C-alpha positions in Angstrom: -37.7 -251.8 -114.3 -40.7 -249.4 -113.9 -40.4 -245.9 -115.4 -39.2 -243.2 -113.2 -42.0 -241.9 -111.0 -43.3 -238.3 -111.5 -41.6 -235.6 -109.6 -44.1 -233.9 -107.2 -43.4 -230.7 -109.2 -42.1 -228.7 -106.3 -45.0 -228.6 -103.9 -45.6 -225.5 -101.8 -43.0 -224.5 -99.2 -45.2 -225.7 -96.3 -45.4 -229.1 -97.9 -41.7 -229.3 -98.5 -41.0 -228.2 -95.0 -43.4 -230.8 -93.7 -41.7 -233.5 -95.7 -38.2 -232.4 -94.5 -39.4 -232.6 -90.9 -40.9 -236.0 -91.4 -37.8 -237.3 -93.2 -37.6 -240.6 -95.0 -38.5 -242.7 -91.9 -36.6 -245.4 -90.2 -38.1 -248.1 -92.4 -36.7 -246.4 -95.5 -33.3 -246.0 -94.0 -33.3 -249.6 -92.8 -34.1 -250.7 -96.3 -31.4 -248.6 -97.9 -28.8 -249.8 -95.4 -29.8 -253.4 -96.1 -29.6 -252.9 -99.8 -26.3 -251.1 -99.7 -24.6 -253.1 -97.0 -25.5 -256.6 -97.9 -22.5 -258.9 -97.8 -21.2 -260.2 -101.0 -22.3 -257.2 -103.1 -19.6 -255.3 -104.9 -19.5 -251.5 -105.3 -21.3 -251.7 -108.6 -24.1 -253.9 -107.3 -24.6 -251.6 -104.3 -24.9 -248.6 -106.6 -27.4 -250.4 -108.7 -29.5 -251.2 -105.7 -29.3 -247.7 -104.4 -30.3 -246.4 -107.9 -33.2 -248.7 -107.9 -34.4 -247.7 -104.4 -34.3 -243.9 -105.2 -37.3 -243.9 -107.6 -39.3 -245.9 -105.1 -38.7 -243.4 -102.4 -39.6 -240.6 -104.8 -42.8 -242.4 -105.6 -43.7 -242.8 -101.9 -43.0 -239.1 -101.4 -45.1 -238.2 -104.5 -48.1 -240.2 -103.3 -48.4 -237.6 -100.5 -48.2 -234.7 -102.9 -50.8 -232.0 -102.9 -50.9 -232.3 -106.7 -53.4 -234.9 -107.9 -51.4 -235.7 -111.1 -48.4 -236.5 -109.0 -50.4 -238.7 -106.7 -52.0 -240.6 -109.6 -48.6 -241.0 -111.3 -47.0 -242.3 -108.2 -49.8 -244.9 -107.7 -49.3 -246.1 -111.2 -45.6 -246.3 -110.8 -45.9 -248.3 -107.6 -48.4 -250.6 -109.2 -45.9 -251.3 -112.0 -43.1 -251.8 -109.5 -45.1 -254.6 -107.9 -44.8 -256.6 -111.2 -41.1 -255.8 -111.8 -37.9 -257.4 -110.8 -37.8 -255.5 -107.5 -41.3 -256.3 -106.6 -40.3 -257.8 -103.2 -38.5 -254.7 -102.1 -41.4 -252.5 -103.3 -43.9 -254.5 -101.3 -41.7 -254.5 -98.2 -41.3 -250.7 -98.4 -45.0 -250.1 -99.0 -45.8 -252.3 -96.0 -43.3 -250.4 -93.8 -44.7 -247.0 -94.9 -48.4 -248.0 -94.3 -48.5 -247.7 -90.4 -46.7 -244.3 -90.3 -48.6 -242.6 -93.2 -51.6 -240.3 -92.9 -54.9 -242.1 -93.4 -55.4 -240.7 -96.9 -51.9 -242.1 -97.9 -52.7 -245.4 -96.2 -55.8 -245.7 -98.4 -53.7 -245.0 -101.6 -51.1 -247.5 -100.6 -53.7 -250.1 -99.6 -55.3 -249.7 -103.0 -51.9 -250.3 -104.7 -51.6 -253.6 -102.7 -55.2 -254.6 -103.3 -54.9 -254.1 -107.1 -51.8 -256.4 -107.2 -52.9 -260.0 -107.8 -50.0 -261.6 -105.9 -50.6 -263.5 -102.6 -47.8 -261.6 -101.0 -49.5 -258.2 -101.5 -52.8 -259.6 -100.2 -51.1 -261.0 -97.1 -49.3 -257.6 -96.4 -52.6 -255.8 -96.9 -54.5 -258.1 -94.5 -51.7 -257.9 -92.0 -52.0 -254.1 -91.9 -55.8 -254.1 -91.7 -55.8 -256.5 -88.7 -53.3 -254.3 -86.8 -54.5 -250.8 -87.7 -56.4 -248.8 -85.2 -60.2 -249.2 -85.5 -60.8 -245.8 -87.1 -58.1 -246.3 -89.7 -59.2 -249.8 -90.4 -62.8 -248.7 -91.0 -61.7 -245.9 -93.4 -59.4 -248.1 -95.4 -61.7 -251.1 -95.6 -64.7 -249.0 -96.8 -62.5 -247.1 -99.3 -61.3 -250.4 -100.8 -64.8 -251.9 -101.0 -66.3 -248.8 -102.5 -63.8 -248.7 -105.3 -65.1 -251.1 -108.1 -61.6 -252.3 -109.0 -60.2 -253.0 -105.5 -63.6 -254.3 -104.3 -63.6 -256.8 -107.2 -59.9 -257.9 -106.4 -60.7 -258.4 -102.8 -63.8 -260.3 -103.5 -62.0 -262.6 -105.9 -59.2 -263.1 -103.3 -61.8 -263.9 -100.6 -63.3 -266.6 -102.9 -60.1 -268.2 -104.0 -58.0 -267.8 -100.8 -60.3 -268.3 -97.9 -57.4 -269.4 -95.7 -55.9 -265.9 -95.9 -59.1 -264.5 -94.4 -59.4 -267.2 -91.8 -56.2 -266.1 -90.1 -55.9 -269.3 -88.0 -52.4 -268.4 -86.9 -53.4 -264.9 -85.8 -54.5 -263.6 -82.3 -58.3 -263.8 -81.6 -58.9 -260.0 -82.1 -57.2 -260.1 -85.5 -59.3 -263.2 -86.5 -62.4 -261.3 -85.5 -61.4 -258.4 -87.8 -60.7 -260.7 -90.7 -64.1 -262.3 -90.1 -65.8 -258.9 -90.2 -64.0 -258.1 -93.5 -65.1 -261.4 -94.9 -68.7 -260.6 -94.0 -68.4 -257.3 -95.8 -67.1 -259.0 -98.9 -70.0 -261.5 -98.7 -72.4 -258.5 -98.5 -70.7 -257.0 -101.5 -71.2 -260.3 -103.4 -74.9 -260.5 -102.4 -75.5 -256.8 -103.4 -74.0 -257.5 -106.8 -76.0 -260.7 -107.4 -79.1 -258.9 -106.3 -78.7 -255.8 -108.6 -77.9 -258.2 -111.5 -81.4 -259.6 -111.3 -82.6 -256.4 -112.9 -83.1 -257.0 -116.6 -80.4 -255.7 -118.9 -83.1 -253.8 -120.6 -84.1 -252.1 -117.3 -87.0 -254.3 -116.2 -87.6 -254.8 -112.5 -90.6 -257.1 -112.6 -90.8 -260.4 -110.7 -91.0 -264.0 -111.7 -90.7 -267.3 -109.8 -87.2 -268.2 -108.8 -85.7 -264.9 -109.7 -83.6 -264.7 -106.6 -82.7 -268.3 -106.0 -79.1 -267.6 -106.8 -78.9 -265.5 -103.5 -79.7 -268.7 -101.5 -77.0 -270.8 -102.9 -73.6 -271.6 -101.4 -74.8 -270.9 -97.9 -75.8 -267.4 -98.6 -79.5 -267.5 -97.7 -79.3 -266.0 -94.2 -76.9 -263.2 -95.0 -78.8 -262.5 -98.2 -82.0 -262.3 -96.3 -80.5 -259.7 -94.0 -79.3 -257.7 -97.0 -82.5 -257.7 -99.0 -84.6 -257.1 -95.9 -82.4 -254.0 -95.1 -82.9 -252.7 -98.6 -86.7 -253.4 -98.6 -87.2 -251.6 -95.3 -84.5 -249.0 -96.0 -82.7 -249.9 -92.7 -78.9 -249.5 -92.3 -76.6 -252.5 -91.8 -73.4 -252.2 -89.8 -70.3 -250.7 -91.4 -66.8 -250.4 -89.9 -66.3 -247.1 -88.2 -70.0 -246.1 -88.6 -72.9 -246.0 -86.2 -75.8 -248.1 -87.4 -78.3 -245.3 -88.4 -80.2 -243.9 -91.3 -81.2 -245.8 -94.4 -79.6 -248.6 -96.3 -76.3 -247.8 -98.0 -74.9 -250.0 -100.8 -71.2 -250.8 -100.5 -70.7 -249.7 -104.1 -72.6 -247.1 -106.1 -75.6 -248.5 -108.1 -77.1 -247.0 -111.2 -80.6 -247.9 -110.3 -83.4 -245.9 -108.7 -83.6 -246.9 -105.0 -87.4 -247.2 -105.3 -86.9 -249.9 -108.0 -84.4 -251.7 -105.8 -86.8 -251.7 -102.8 -89.5 -253.2 -105.0 -87.1 -255.9 -106.1 -85.9 -256.5 -102.5 -89.4 -257.2 -101.1 -89.8 -259.8 -103.8 -86.5 -261.3 -102.8 -87.5 -261.4 -99.2 -90.7 -263.3 -100.1 -88.5 -265.8 -101.9 -85.8 -266.2 -99.3 -87.7 -266.0 -96.0 -89.4 -268.9 -94.2 -91.9 -268.9 -91.3 -89.0 -269.8 -89.1 -87.3 -266.4 -89.8 -89.2 -264.9 -86.8 -87.2 -261.7 -86.6 -87.7 -260.9 -90.3 -91.5 -261.7 -90.1 -91.7 -259.4 -87.0 -90.0 -256.5 -88.8 -92.3 -256.9 -91.8 -95.4 -257.0 -89.6 -94.3 -253.9 -87.7 -93.8 -252.1 -91.0 -97.2 -253.3 -92.3 -98.9 -251.8 -89.3 -97.1 -248.5 -89.7 -98.0 -248.3 -93.3 -101.7 -249.1 -92.7 -101.9 -246.3 -90.2 -100.1 -243.9 -92.4 -102.2 -244.6 -95.5 -105.4 -244.1 -93.6 -104.2 -240.8 -92.2 -103.2 -239.5 -95.6 -106.4 -240.8 -97.2 -108.5 -238.9 -94.7 -106.6 -235.7 -95.4 -107.1 -236.2 -99.2 -110.8 -236.7 -98.7 -111.1 -233.7 -96.5 -109.3 -231.4 -99.0 -110.3 -232.9 -102.3 -112.0 -229.6 -103.3 -108.5 -228.1 -103.3 -107.9 -229.8 -106.6 -110.3 -227.4 -108.3 -109.0 -224.3 -106.5 -105.8 -222.3 -107.0 -102.8 -223.8 -108.7 -100.9 -223.8 -105.4 -103.6 -225.7 -103.5 -104.0 -228.1 -106.4 -100.3 -228.8 -106.4 -100.3 -229.4 -102.7 -103.1 -231.9 -103.1 -101.4 -233.7 -105.9 -98.1 -233.9 -104.0 -99.9 -235.5 -101.0 -101.8 -237.8 -103.3 -98.5 -239.0 -104.8 -97.1 -239.7 -101.3 -100.3 -241.6 -100.4 -99.8 -243.7 -103.5 -96.3 -244.5 -102.5 -97.5 -245.6 -99.0 -100.2 -247.8 -100.5 -97.8 -249.3 -103.0 -95.3 -250.2 -100.3 -98.2 -251.7 -98.2 -99.2 -253.9 -101.1 -95.6 -255.2 -101.4 -95.3 -255.9 -97.7 -98.7 -257.6 -97.3 -98.1 -259.8 -100.3 -94.6 -260.7 -99.0 -96.0 -261.7 -95.6 -98.7 -263.9 -97.2 -96.1 -265.7 -99.3 -93.8 -266.2 -96.3 -96.3 -267.1 -93.5 -99.3 -268.2 -95.5 -102.9 -268.5 -94.1 -102.8 -266.0 -91.2 -102.2 -263.2 -93.6 -104.9 -264.1 -96.2 -107.3 -261.9 -94.4 -104.9 -258.9 -94.6 -104.6 -259.5 -98.4 -108.4 -259.8 -98.8 -108.9 -256.6 -96.7 -106.4 -254.7 -98.8 -108.0 -255.8 -102.1 -111.4 -254.7 -100.8 -109.9 -251.3 -99.9 -108.7 -250.9 -103.5 -112.3 -250.8 -104.6 -113.1 -248.0 -102.0 -110.4 -245.6 -103.1 -112.6 -243.4 -105.2 -112.3 -239.6 -105.1 -115.3 -239.1 -107.3 -117.7 -242.0 -107.8 -118.8 -240.6 -111.1 -115.2 -240.8 -112.5 -113.3 -243.9 -113.5 -111.4 -245.6 -110.7 -107.8 -244.3 -110.4 -105.6 -246.6 -112.5 -103.1 -247.0 -109.5 -105.7 -249.0 -107.6 -106.3 -251.4 -110.5 -102.6 -251.9 -111.1 -101.9 -252.6 -107.5 -104.8 -255.0 -107.2 -103.6 -257.0 -110.2 -100.0 -257.1 -109.0 -100.9 -258.3 -105.6 -103.2 -261.0 -107.0 -100.6 -262.4 -109.4 -97.8 -262.3 -106.8 -99.8 -264.3 -104.2 -100.8 -266.9 -106.9 -104.5 -266.2 -107.2 -104.3 -266.3 -111.0 -108.0 -266.4 -111.9 -108.7 -263.2 -109.9 -105.5 -261.6 -111.3 -106.6 -262.2 -114.9 -110.0 -260.7 -114.1 -108.3 -257.6 -112.6 -106.1 -257.2 -115.6 -109.1 -257.5 -117.9 -110.8 -254.8 -115.9 -107.8 -252.6 -116.2 -108.0 -252.9 -120.0 -111.2 -250.8 -119.9 -109.2 -247.8 -118.7 -107.6 -245.6 -121.3 -104.7 -245.0 -118.8 -103.6 -248.7 -118.6 -100.6 -250.2 -120.4 -102.3 -252.7 -122.7 -99.0 -254.2 -123.7 -98.0 -254.9 -120.1 -101.5 -256.0 -119.1 -101.5 -258.7 -121.8 -98.0 -259.8 -121.0 -98.9 -260.2 -117.3 -102.0 -262.1 -118.2 -99.8 -264.5 -120.2 -97.6 -265.0 -117.1 -100.7 -265.6 -115.0 -102.2 -268.2 -117.4 -98.8 -269.9 -117.7 -98.4 -270.3 -114.0 -102.1 -271.3 -113.7 -101.3 -274.1 -116.2 -98.8 -275.6 -113.7 -101.5 -275.6 -111.0 -103.9 -277.3 -113.3 -101.2 -280.0 -114.1 -100.5 -280.5 -110.4 -104.2 -281.0 -109.7 -104.7 -283.2 -112.8 -107.7 -281.2 -113.9 -106.8 -281.8 -117.6 -106.9 -278.0 -118.2 -103.2 -277.4 -118.2 -102.9 -277.3 -122.0 -105.9 -275.0 -122.2 -104.3 -272.5 -119.9 -101.0 -272.6 -121.9 -102.9 -271.9 -125.1 -104.6 -269.0 -123.4 -101.2 -267.8 -122.2 -99.8 -267.9 -125.7 -102.8 -265.9 -127.0 -102.2 -263.2 -124.4 -98.5 -263.1 -125.2 -99.3 -262.8 -129.0 -101.5 -259.9 -128.2 -98.8 -258.2 -126.1 -96.3 -258.6 -128.9 -98.8 -257.4 -131.5 -99.3 -254.2 -129.5 -95.6 -253.6 -129.3 -93.8 -255.7 -126.7 -90.0 -255.3 -127.3 -88.3 -256.4 -124.0 -86.6 -259.6 -125.4 -84.1 -259.8 -122.5 -86.8 -259.9 -119.9 -89.0 -262.3 -122.0 -86.1 -264.8 -122.1 -85.2 -264.7 -118.4 -88.8 -264.6 -117.2 -89.4 -268.1 -115.7 -93.1 -267.5 -115.6 -93.0 -268.2 -119.3 -91.2 -271.5 -119.0 -94.3 -273.6 -119.6 -94.6 -272.0 -123.1 -91.1 -272.2 -124.4 -91.4 -275.5 -126.2 -94.3 -274.2 -128.3 -93.7 -273.2 -131.9 -96.0 -270.3 -131.2 -93.7 -269.0 -128.5 -90.6 -269.4 -130.6 -92.3 -267.5 -133.4 -93.0 -264.6 -131.0 -89.3 -264.4 -130.0 -88.5 -264.1 -133.7 -91.0 -261.3 -134.1 -89.4 -259.3 -131.3 -85.9 -260.0 -132.7 -87.0 -258.6 -136.0 -88.5 -255.6 -134.4 -85.2 -254.9 -132.6 -83.3 -255.4 -135.9 -81.5 -258.4 -134.5 -80.5 -261.3 -136.8 -82.6 -264.4 -136.5 -81.2 -267.3 -134.5 -79.6 -270.1 -136.5 -82.2 -272.6 -137.6 -85.1 -270.5 -136.3 -88.3 -270.2 -138.3 -89.1 -266.7 -139.5 -91.4 -264.6 -137.3 -94.1 -262.4 -138.5 -97.2 -264.0 -139.8 -100.4 -262.5 -138.4 -98.7 -261.0 -135.3 -98.6 -257.5 -136.8 -96.4 -254.5 -135.8 -96.5 -252.2 -132.8 -99.2 -250.1 -134.5 -101.5 -253.1 -134.6 -101.5 -253.5 -138.4 
């Protein structure tokens, strides 16, 4: 038997009066009459049933209390009641209370049912969601999905009991609502899989096959809609909401939205095909908008570049607009690379034109080229698979004091490793040469301080190197640097790799 639920601690008079006016409800009276008047029950049994029903009614009253502690205690009591000997009666009473309760109480009771793992609770919850008015359904469904615990329970139920969400014995309008709920749960599944592709160490880079999990089990088309919405920051439909504004995740994410948009455009490039005409059209429309915007901003920066040497206020305004221009150019680089990877040849000229523009973005031709242009040029080249040019661009970036030498050498290792696969496919006999060059670049990156072991292990660009003793030694160096114990049977690292200070 669950513990006695918390008393609502004498809520204010207006709340008590409201509860008196509302009364226990016909559902509660019917339940009590059924329990007390069942044939074959002696006086003692009827009293026991009445005593058991009283705390349930107090819990249902407390869940509508103005006091948060009373509400939370009542929810906990009801959750415990669903696992006790009177679970059936508790479920029936919660289901009877749901339609007549205010929407906030409906959300709380729906959460209690969603957290219970029994099929009976799921069926009662789905029955309520299919019959509730549209506005109430939208509020309850979104509240359940936004809560990590109830969202996970519903997602698990959707995977393990698809027949419950099919609703074959329900009217057409109820089946349509269950189908909508199923699509929301699929979207939640896709969002979780997508965010999980970020490295545990925080990395958001890209490697071949990073998002292939999104295309499995018939998910490709819905996954493409989701990642395209994230990449372009466009809203997807939600129950009870107009489709407007930017993309909203169903559950909170602890990642900067800019990082997720970078990841999403790479996912689009991996999931989309030339036959996805709507996706291609939306990307092309965005590419044209970005091209116009970056030119407009660039012209303003050129016209006002003397502001940088004037007052602090004018210099700050120029720097702020320069940062916005960089954001636009960075997004354009992502979109044009994505279009080339999806569509191919027709977009090669756009990629070439963009790379040429990178060499023109000079505010002062006597000063070094801004590092942003070099970094973007390198990232576009490696993403579209032009590895020879990508390596040349990374080597050029090493001449700048502002570049990340550790990252540049790591990316050159990825470029050489991927290039080795091309050499193998073309039977040039240079595949092993490129792999040795890749290992040399990776050794230099580790020598200079590379420590992201998680990313290094999941980065499939390095797959051509993993059988090499040189690669395994590098992993051991990074493990030692992170004070991790060596893997069983692994040779010790170290050797001539050095430490992060280059010694």
